[in-house]
DRENDO-1510 file (C-alpha; in Angstrom, 1 decimal, always signed):
<recs>
REC; n; res; u; v; w
REC; 1; UNK; -50.9; +128.7; +134.4 .
REC; 2; UNK; -54.4; +130.2; +133.6 .
REC; 3; UNK; -57.2; +128.1; +132.0 .
REC; 4; UNK; -58.4; +128.9; +128.5 .
REC; 5; UNK; -62.0; +129.8; +128.1 .
REC; 6; UNK; -62.9; +126.6; +126.2 .
REC; 7; UNK; -61.3; +124.1; +128.6 .
REC; 8; UNK; -63.6; +121.9; +130.7 .
REC; 9; UNK; -64.0; +123.0; +134.3 .
REC; 10; UNK; -66.2; +121.8; +137.1 .
REC; 11; UNK; -68.4; +123.3; +139.8 .
REC; 12; UNK; -69.2; +127.0; +139.9 .
REC; 13; UNK; -67.2; +127.6; +136.7 .
REC; 14; UNK; -69.7; +125.8; +134.6 .
REC; 15; UNK; -72.0; +128.8; +134.4 .
REC; 16; UNK; -69.1; +131.1; +133.4 .
REC; 17; UNK; -68.0; +128.6; +130.8 .
REC; 18; UNK; -71.5; +128.5; +129.3 .
REC; 19; UNK; -71.6; +132.3; +129.2 .
REC; 20; UNK; -68.2; +132.5; +127.5 .
REC; 21; UNK; -69.2; +129.8; +125.0 .
REC; 22; UNK; -72.4; +131.8; +124.3 .
REC; 23; UNK; -70.5; +135.0; +123.7 .
REC; 24; UNK; -68.1; +133.2; +121.3 .
REC; 25; UNK; -71.0; +131.6; +119.5 .
REC; 26; UNK; -72.8; +135.0; +119.2 .
REC; 27; UNK; -69.6; +136.6; +117.7 .
REC; 28; UNK; -69.2; +133.7; +115.3 .
REC; 29; UNK; -72.9; +134.0; +114.3 .
REC; 30; UNK; -72.6; +137.7; +113.7 .
REC; 31; UNK; -69.5; +137.2; +111.6 .
REC; 32; UNK; -71.2; +134.5; +109.6 .
REC; 33; UNK; -74.2; +136.6; +108.9 .
REC; 34; UNK; -72.0; +139.6; +107.9 .
REC; 35; UNK; -70.1; +137.3; +105.5 .
REC; 36; UNK; -73.3; +135.9; +104.1 .
REC; 37; UNK; -74.6; +139.4; +103.5 .
REC; 38; UNK; -71.5; +140.5; +101.7 .
REC; 39; UNK; -71.5; +137.4; +99.5 .
REC; 40; UNK; -75.2; +138.1; +98.6 .
REC; 41; UNK; -74.3; +141.7; +97.8 .
REC; 42; UNK; -71.3; +140.6; +95.7 .
REC; 43; UNK; -73.4; +138.1; +93.7 .
REC; 44; UNK; -76.5; +140.2; +93.5 .
REC; 45; UNK; -76.0; +141.0; +89.8 .
REC; 46; UNK; -75.4; +137.5; +88.6 .
REC; 47; UNK; -77.5; +135.2; +90.8 .
REC; 48; UNK; -81.2; +135.8; +91.7 .
REC; 49; UNK; -82.1; +136.2; +95.3 .
REC; 50; UNK; -84.3; +133.1; +95.2 .
REC; 51; UNK; -81.3; +130.9; +94.1 .
REC; 52; UNK; -79.1; +132.4; +96.8 .
REC; 53; UNK; -81.8; +131.7; +99.5 .
REC; 54; UNK; -82.1; +128.1; +98.2 .
REC; 55; UNK; -78.4; +127.5; +98.3 .
REC; 56; UNK; -78.3; +128.9; +101.9 .
REC; 57; UNK; -81.2; +126.6; +102.9 .
REC; 58; UNK; -79.5; +123.6; +101.2 .
REC; 59; UNK; -76.2; +124.2; +103.0 .
REC; 60; UNK; -78.0; +124.7; +106.3 .
REC; 61; UNK; -79.9; +121.5; +105.8 .
REC; 62; UNK; -76.8; +119.5; +105.0 .
REC; 63; UNK; -75.0; +120.9; +108.1 .
REC; 64; UNK; -77.9; +120.5; +110.5 .
REC; 65; UNK; -79.5; +117.2; +109.5 .
REC; 66; UNK; -77.1; +115.0; +111.3 .
REC; 67; UNK; -77.8; +117.0; +114.5 .
REC; 68; UNK; -81.6; +116.9; +114.2 .
REC; 69; UNK; -82.1; +113.6; +112.5 .
REC; 70; UNK; -83.5; +111.8; +115.6 .
REC; 71; UNK; -86.1; +114.5; +116.1 .
REC; 72; UNK; -87.4; +114.4; +112.5 .
REC; 73; UNK; -90.6; +112.4; +113.4 .
REC; 74; UNK; -91.7; +115.3; +115.6 .
REC; 75; UNK; -92.3; +117.3; +112.4 .
REC; 76; UNK; -95.0; +115.0; +111.3 .
REC; 77; UNK; -97.1; +114.9; +114.5 .
REC; 78; UNK; -100.6; +116.4; +114.7 .
REC; 79; UNK; -99.5; +119.6; +116.6 .
REC; 80; UNK; -96.6; +120.5; +114.3 .
REC; 81; UNK; -98.5; +123.0; +112.1 .
REC; 82; UNK; -96.9; +126.0; +113.9 .
REC; 83; UNK; -93.4; +124.6; +113.2 .
REC; 84; UNK; -94.2; +124.4; +109.5 .
REC; 85; UNK; -95.7; +127.9; +109.6 .
REC; 86; UNK; -92.6; +129.3; +111.4 .
REC; 87; UNK; -90.4; +127.6; +108.8 .
REC; 88; UNK; -92.3; +129.0; +105.9 .
REC; 89; UNK; -92.2; +132.5; +107.5 .
REC; 90; UNK; -88.4; +132.1; +108.0 .
REC; 91; UNK; -87.9; +131.1; +104.4 .
REC; 92; UNK; -89.9; +134.0; +103.1 .
REC; 93; UNK; -87.9; +136.3; +105.4 .
REC; 94; UNK; -84.6; +135.1; +104.0 .
REC; 95; UNK; -85.7; +135.6; +100.4 .
REC; 96; UNK; -87.0; +139.1; +101.1 .
REC; 97; UNK; -83.8; +139.9; +103.1 .
REC; 98; UNK; -81.7; +138.8; +100.2 .
REC; 99; UNK; -83.8; +140.9; +97.8 .
REC; 100; UNK; -83.3; +143.9; +100.2 .
REC; 101; UNK; -79.5; +143.4; +100.2 .
REC; 102; UNK; -79.6; +143.2; +96.4 .
REC; 103; UNK; -81.5; +146.4; +96.1 .
REC; 104; UNK; -79.9; +148.5; +98.8 .
REC; 105; UNK; -76.8; +148.7; +101.0 .
REC; 106; UNK; -76.0; +145.6; +103.0 .
REC; 107; UNK; -75.7; +147.6; +106.2 .
REC; 108; UNK; -79.2; +149.1; +105.6 .
REC; 109; UNK; -80.7; +145.7; +104.9 .
REC; 110; UNK; -79.2; +144.3; +108.1 .
REC; 111; UNK; -80.4; +147.2; +110.1 .
REC; 112; UNK; -83.9; +146.9; +108.8 .
REC; 113; UNK; -84.0; +143.2; +109.5 .
REC; 114; UNK; -82.9; +143.9; +113.1 .
REC; 115; UNK; -86.3; +145.5; +113.6 .
REC; 116; UNK; -87.9; +142.1; +113.9 .
REC; 117; UNK; -88.0; +142.2; +117.7 .
REC; 118; UNK; -90.1; +145.4; +117.4 .
REC; 119; UNK; -92.5; +143.7; +115.0 .
REC; 120; UNK; -92.7; +140.7; +117.2 .
REC; 121; UNK; -93.6; +142.9; +120.1 .
REC; 122; UNK; -96.3; +144.6; +118.1 .
REC; 123; UNK; -97.7; +141.3; +116.9 .
REC; 124; UNK; -97.8; +140.0; +120.5 .
REC; 125; UNK; -99.6; +143.2; +121.5 .
REC; 126; UNK; -102.2; +142.9; +118.7 .
REC; 127; UNK; -102.9; +139.2; +118.7 .
REC; 128; UNK; -102.2; +138.1; +122.3 .
REC; 129; UNK; -102.8; +141.4; +124.2 .
REC; 130; UNK; -99.4; +141.1; +125.8 .
REC; 131; UNK; -98.4; +144.4; +127.2 .
REC; 132; UNK; -94.6; +144.9; +127.3 .
REC; 133; UNK; -93.0; +145.8; +130.6 .
REC; 134; UNK; -91.0; +149.0; +131.0 .
REC; 135; UNK; -87.6; +147.4; +130.5 .
REC; 136; UNK; -88.8; +145.6; +127.4 .
REC; 137; UNK; -90.1; +149.0; +126.0 .
REC; 138; UNK; -86.7; +150.5; +126.7 .
REC; 139; UNK; -85.0; +147.6; +124.9 .
REC; 140; UNK; -87.3; +148.0; +121.9 .
REC; 141; UNK; -86.5; +151.7; +121.7 .
REC; 142; UNK; -82.8; +150.8; +121.8 .
REC; 143; UNK; -83.4; +148.5; +118.8 .
REC; 144; UNK; -85.2; +151.1; +116.9 .
REC; 145; UNK; -82.5; +153.7; +117.6 .
REC; 146; UNK; -79.7; +151.3; +116.6 .
REC; 147; UNK; -81.5; +150.2; +113.5 .
REC; 148; UNK; -82.2; +153.7; +112.3 .
REC; 149; UNK; -78.7; +155.0; +112.7 .
REC; 150; UNK; -77.1; +153.3; +109.6 .
REC; 151; UNK; -80.0; +154.2; +107.4 .
REC; 152; UNK; -79.9; +157.8; +108.5 .
REC; 153; UNK; -76.1; +158.1; +108.0 .
REC; 154; UNK; -76.1; +156.5; +104.5 .
REC; 155; UNK; -78.5; +159.2; +103.3 .
REC; 156; UNK; -76.3; +162.1; +104.3 .
</recs>
């Protein structure tokens, strides 16, 4: 009888098992983000975006604290400023994303937020003078094309 994708295996199957787990995790993540976006859109008239973002952060903290508790002292070291700045930027991003969902279609808000790799590439070019390779440029063009499609179709 065949093995299920989540059963433990040994040897050369370990890489395939990791790939399968990664695909399943990616699908679950996409489903969770879609569900979160729909909940935000449904509650957009009765609950402010800031309160929804706070609730998301609180639930995330409760779920992830047991996993990250032993690494907590690393947040208070001398070189942890960039971790705090990244956290602050992520928090602002979630609040603005929720405001965008509240004010527009959820599909458009998600498509616009998918442009973050393009903005990351632009920031790397401006601040770090990192020129993207040809394959990376092709990927960024694909992101822009995919993100612009729902916005274009909703305006028809």
